[in-house]
C-alpha positions in Angstrom: 106.1 63.0 -3.6 104.0 64.8 -6.0 103.6 68.7 -5.8 100.3 70.1 -5.0 100.0 72.4 -7.9 96.6 74.0 -7.7 96.8 77.6 -7.8 94.2 78.1 -5.0 96.6 75.9 -2.8 99.6 77.7 -3.7 97.7 81.0 -3.2 96.9 79.8 0.3 100.5 78.8 1.1 101.4 82.3 0.0 99.0 84.0 2.0 99.9 81.9 5.2 103.5 82.7 4.7 102.8 86.4 4.4 100.9 86.4 7.5 103.4 84.1 9.5 106.2 86.4 8.5 104.4 89.6 9.6 103.6 88.3 13.2 107.0 87.0 13.4 108.5 90.7 12.5 105.8 92.2 15.2 107.4 90.1 18.0 111.0 91.0 16.8 110.2 94.7 16.5 108.6 94.8 19.8 111.5 93.3 21.5 114.2 95.6 19.8 112.1 98.0 21.7 112.0 96.5 25.0 115.5 95.7 24.6 116.4 99.2 24.7 113.8 99.6 27.7 115.7 96.8 29.4 119.1 98.9 28.9 117.4 102.3 30.2 116.3 100.3 33.1 119.6 98.6 33.9 121.1 102.5 33.8 118.3 103.8 36.0 118.7 101.2 38.5 122.8 101.5 38.5 122.3 105.5 39.1 119.5 105.1 41.3 119.4 105.2 45.4 122.3 103.6 47.2 120.8 100.3 47.9 123.2 100.0 51.2 121.6 102.6 53.0 119.6 101.9 56.2 116.0 102.3 56.6 114.5 105.0 59.3 112.2 102.4 60.3 111.6 98.5 59.2 108.5 97.1 58.6 107.6 93.6 59.8 107.8 90.8 57.4 106.9 87.2 56.8 108.6 84.9 54.8 106.3 82.1 53.0 107.8 79.1 51.8 105.5 76.5 50.5 107.3 73.3 50.7 106.2 69.6 49.2 108.7 66.9 49.3 111.6 69.4 49.5 114.2 67.1 51.3 117.0 67.8 48.6 116.7 71.7 48.9 114.8 72.9 52.1 117.7 72.8 54.5 120.0 74.9 52.3 117.0 77.4 51.8 116.2 77.5 55.4 120.1 78.3 56.4 120.0 81.1 53.5 116.9 82.7 55.3 118.5 82.5 58.7 121.4 84.9 57.1 119.2 87.5 55.8 120.5 91.1 56.6 117.2 92.4 58.5 116.2 93.2 62.2 115.2 89.7 63.7 112.5 91.3 65.8 110.9 92.3 62.6 111.1 89.0 60.6 109.2 85.6 60.7 109.9 82.9 58.4 107.0 80.1 58.1 107.5 77.1 55.9 104.4 75.4 54.9 105.1 71.7 55.0 102.3 70.6 52.7 101.8 66.6 53.1 105.4 65.8 52.5 106.1 62.0 52.4 109.8 62.2 52.6 112.2 64.1 55.3 111.1 67.2 54.6 109.5 67.6 58.3 112.3 65.9 59.8 114.7 68.4 58.4 112.5 71.5 59.4 112.3 70.2 63.2 116.2 70.1 63.1 116.5 73.5 61.8 113.7 75.0 64.1 116.0 74.4 67.0 118.7 76.1 65.7 116.5 79.2 64.3 114.4 80.9 66.6 112.5 82.9 64.1 111.6 79.7 61.9 108.0 78.4 62.0 106.8 75.1 60.3 103.1 75.1 59.3 102.1 71.2 58.5 99.1 70.7 56.4 97.3 67.4 56.0 94.3 66.3 54.1 91.8 67.8 53.4 93.5 70.9 54.0 96.6 70.0 52.4 97.8 68.5 49.1 95.8 71.2 47.0 98.3 73.4 45.4 101.1 75.8 46.0 98.2 78.6 45.8 96.3 76.7 49.1 99.6 76.2 51.0 100.3 79.9 50.6 96.7 80.8 51.7 97.2 78.8 54.7 100.4 80.7 55.4 99.1 84.1 55.0 96.5 83.2 57.6 98.8 82.5 60.3 101.4 85.0 59.5 101.8 88.3 61.2 104.0 90.6 59.0 103.0 94.0 57.6 104.5 92.8 54.3 104.9 89.2 52.8 108.1 87.8 51.0 107.5 84.7 49.0 110.7 82.2 48.3 110.2 78.7 46.5 111.8 75.8 48.6 114.9 75.8 46.5 115.9 79.2 46.8 118.9 80.9 48.4 118.4 84.7 48.5 121.5 86.7 48.8 121.9 88.2 52.4 120.6 91.5 51.5 117.5 90.5 48.9 114.7 91.0 51.3 116.1 94.3 52.9 116.3 95.8 49.2 112.7 94.7 48.4 111.4 96.1 51.5 113.3 99.6 51.0 111.6 99.7 47.6 108.0 99.3 48.6 108.0 101.4 51.4 109.1 104.4 49.6 106.4 104.2 47.0 102.6 103.9 48.3 101.4 102.8 44.9 103.7 99.7 44.7 101.6 96.8 45.5 104.7 94.6 44.9 108.3 94.5 44.0 109.8 91.5 42.2 113.8 90.9 42.6 115.9 89.0 40.2 116.4 85.3 39.8 119.6 83.5 39.0 120.5 80.1 38.1 122.6 78.2 40.8 123.2 75.1 38.8 123.8 76.6 35.2 127.0 74.6 34.7 125.5 71.2 35.1 124.7 70.6 31.5 123.8 72.3 28.0 120.3 72.3 29.1 120.8 74.3 32.3 123.1 76.7 30.3 120.1 77.4 27.8 117.7 77.9 31.0 120.3 80.5 32.2 120.3 82.4 29.1 116.6 82.4 28.9 115.8 83.3 32.3 118.4 86.4 32.5 117.1 87.6 28.8 113.5 87.1 30.2 114.3 89.5 32.9 116.4 92.0 31.3 114.0 92.2 28.3 110.6 91.5 29.2 110.7 92.4 33.1 112.9 95.2 32.8 112.0 96.5 29.3 108.2 96.5 30.1 108.9 97.9 33.6 110.8 101.0 32.2 108.3 102.0 29.2 104.9 100.8 30.4 105.3 100.2 34.2 104.4 96.6 34.1 106.1 93.7 35.6 105.1 90.1 36.0 105.3 88.3 39.4 107.4 85.0 39.2 106.6 82.7 41.7 109.6 83.7 44.0 111.5 86.3 45.3 108.9 89.1 45.7 107.3 91.2 48.3 103.6 92.1 48.5 101.5 94.2 51.0 99.6 92.1 53.3 96.7 94.7 53.3 96.7 94.2 49.5 96.7 90.5 49.6 93.7 90.2 51.9 91.6 92.9 50.1 92.2 90.5 47.1 91.4 87.5 49.0 94.8 85.8 48.7 95.8 83.3 45.9 93.8 82.1 43.3 93.5 78.5 43.9 92.1 77.8 40.4 95.0 79.1 38.8 98.0 76.9 37.8 100.4 79.7 37.5 99.1 81.8 40.3 101.7 84.4 40.2 100.7 85.6 36.8 97.1 85.7 37.7 98.3 87.7 41.0 99.9 90.0 38.7 96.5 91.2 36.9 94.9 91.4 40.0 97.4 93.8 41.4 97.1 95.8 38.6 93.3 96.0 38.8 93.2 97.1 42.1 95.0 100.4 41.2 98.6 99.4 42.3 101.8 99.0 40.0 104.8 96.4 40.4 108.3 97.1 40.0 111.2 95.0 38.9 114.4 95.2 41.2 117.6 93.7 39.8 119.5 94.2 43.2 117.3 92.1 45.3 118.8 88.5 44.0 118.0 85.0 44.9 119.6 81.8 43.3 117.6 79.0 42.3 117.9 75.5 40.9 116.6 74.7 37.4 115.8 71.3 35.8 118.5 69.2 35.0 117.0 66.8 32.7 114.6 67.2 29.6 112.0 65.3 31.1 111.7 67.2 34.3 112.1 70.5 32.2 109.2 69.6 29.9 106.9 68.8 32.8 107.6 72.1 34.5 107.4 74.3 31.4 104.3 72.5 29.9 102.8 73.3 33.5 103.5 77.0 33.1 102.1 77.3 29.5 99.4 75.6 30.7 98.7 77.9 33.2 99.6 81.1 31.3 97.0 79.9 28.4 94.3 79.5 30.6 95.2 83.0 32.1 95.4 84.7 29.1 92.1 82.9 27.7 90.1 84.1 30.7 91.2 87.9 30.6 91.2 88.0 27.0 87.5 86.9 27.0 86.8 89.6 29.8 89.3 92.3 28.5 86.8 94.9 28.0 86.3 94.4 31.8 89.8 95.2 32.9 90.3 99.0 34.1 93.8 99.0 33.5 94.7 100.0 30.1 98.3 99.0 30.4 97.3 95.3 31.7 94.8 95.3 29.0 97.9 95.5 26.6 99.8 93.3 28.2 97.4 90.6 27.9 97.0 91.2 24.3 101.0 91.0 24.0 100.9 87.4 25.6 97.8 86.5 23.9 99.5 87.4 20.6 102.6 85.4 21.8 100.7 82.3 22.9 98.4 81.9 20.1 99.1 84.3 17.0 102.9 84.0 17.2 102.9 80.2 17.9 100.8 79.6 14.9 103.0 81.6 12.7 106.0 79.7 14.0 104.2 76.4 13.1 103.1 77.7 9.8 106.6 78.9 8.8 108.1 75.7 9.9 105.5 73.6 8.1 105.9 75.4 4.9 109.7 75.2 5.2 109.5 71.3 5.6 106.9 71.1 2.7 109.1 72.8 0.5 111.9 70.5 1.2 109.5 67.6 0.6 108.6 69.0 -2.7 105.1 69.1 -1.7 104.6 72.7 -2.3 106.3 76.1 -2.6 105.9 80.0 -2.5 105.2 81.6 -5.8 105.5 85.0 -4.5 108.9 86.6 -5.0 111.1 88.4 -2.8 114.3 88.5 -0.7 112.8 86.2 2.0 116.1 84.3 2.9 117.5 87.9 3.4 114.6 88.5 5.6 114.8 85.1 7.5 118.4 85.8 8.0 117.7 89.3 9.2 115.0 88.0 11.7 117.5 85.1 13.1 120.1 87.6 13.4 117.8 90.1 15.5 116.9 87.1 17.4 120.4 86.6 18.3 121.2 90.2 18.9 118.3 90.7 21.4 118.9 87.8 23.5 122.6 88.2 23.5 122.6 92.2 24.3 120.0 91.6 27.1 122.0 88.4 28.5 125.3 91.1 28.5 123.7 93.5 30.9 124.3 90.7 33.5 127.9 90.8 34.9 130.2 87.9 33.8 127.4 86.6 31.4 128.6 88.2 27.9 131.1 85.4 27.3 132.1 83.7 24.0 130.2 80.6 25.2 127.2 82.4 25.8 127.3 84.1 22.6 127.8 80.6 20.9 124.8 79.3 22.8 122.5 81.9 21.9 123.6 81.4 18.0 122.5 77.8 18.8 119.4 78.4 20.8 117.0 79.2 18.2 117.5 75.9 16.3 117.3 73.6 19.5 116.0 74.9 22.6 113.7 77.5 21.4 112.1 75.1 19.0 111.0 72.9 22.0 108.7 75.4 22.8 106.3 74.6 20.0 106.1 71.0 21.9 105.3 72.6 25.0 102.5 74.5 23.6 100.9 71.9 21.8 101.0 69.7 24.8 99.8 72.2 27.1 97.1 73.3 24.7 96.0 69.6 24.9 95.8 69.2 28.7 94.3 72.2 29.1 91.4 71.2 26.7 91.3 68.0 28.6 90.9 69.8 31.8 88.3 71.7 30.6 86.2 68.8 29.8 87.3 66.7 32.7 84.8 66.9 35.7 87.6 66.7 38.0 89.2 70.4 37.8 91.0 70.3 41.3 94.4 71.4 41.7 97.3 69.3 43.3 101.0 70.0 43.5 103.0 70.0 40.4 106.4 70.1 41.9 109.5 70.4 39.9 112.0 67.5 40.9 115.0 68.6 42.5 118.4 67.4 43.0 120.9 67.9 45.7 123.2 70.3 43.9 
């Protein structure tokens, strides 16, 4: 193909390249900063209060588990709840069986005969089939606990997980919620699950721990967290219009004057997608929901009272929009250069700059991964090296797809929410 040689076009390419490189390095430097914060949080939690100590007084806790067609995993999840180390007279387990058409209800009925603290709330239309937030709001309405703990239907928390969450939140009146750590139960199934394991651990030790240490900011995931019942009721429960209800809840907690803490001692194990099709469906939903939330709060950013959450909204908005465009532009320029359609006319050590950026990406990811016992292996280092060229590039597809679906929904008359459930396996 003939190269476009007009001076204006080449000048535009040069400017776009500089902008994309600048945006990339802003993110990289920020993540270097957060990596150090993650390490400091790691040290602080190691030298902190003994998590094996008993509590002087145990608050009442309600565990809510929303479930929709979860026959593959719900039995194991409920069994894990029955093994929790916590006074049984202070604990209730409520599974919200939301319009399941498989054997979820039958399995739960059998479990109720063996586990006295287990309750099953069955939802049917028109109350049910409206998504996770709606199910949780129904569970909240029938629960009695002073604190609410949330687990997804595929989770198997470690025995002291709820105890650790409760110990932390009762000590600090300014804590609205405490978030635990989640691990990948099926990480050895495939290359995909190994990449997901690296992604989730680096996210938690870099973004969760780093932001928690430096800024007191932690994002609630969809599972393994405790929240004050009084705060939930004051905020009106979960927002049924938010596709990623956890991120939206995070903003409202900080706006209510509380903070959230990330506690790595409280561990749950969860099942991750084992096929690319399921993974794309799940992550597209997450990206779509996060883009909606970032767009909503960015437009109302000056109405947010908490300066830290305003900064966090700016960071994630930058990531999903500015950094995304920077990566697309950089990749496009690279491809056009290979096709001899255009070129960068400005001089500079750009190959060296790109290599440094790549090395920093690998270093940040692997260092945060190495904070987890048993994960700083040679195999994981090799996977981290390969991750940028493979798994990470799929993010571009997800954001494109999520943006399209979000725009489609905004212009659609039907804006109701339904269950977007990750398909499970029996592992």
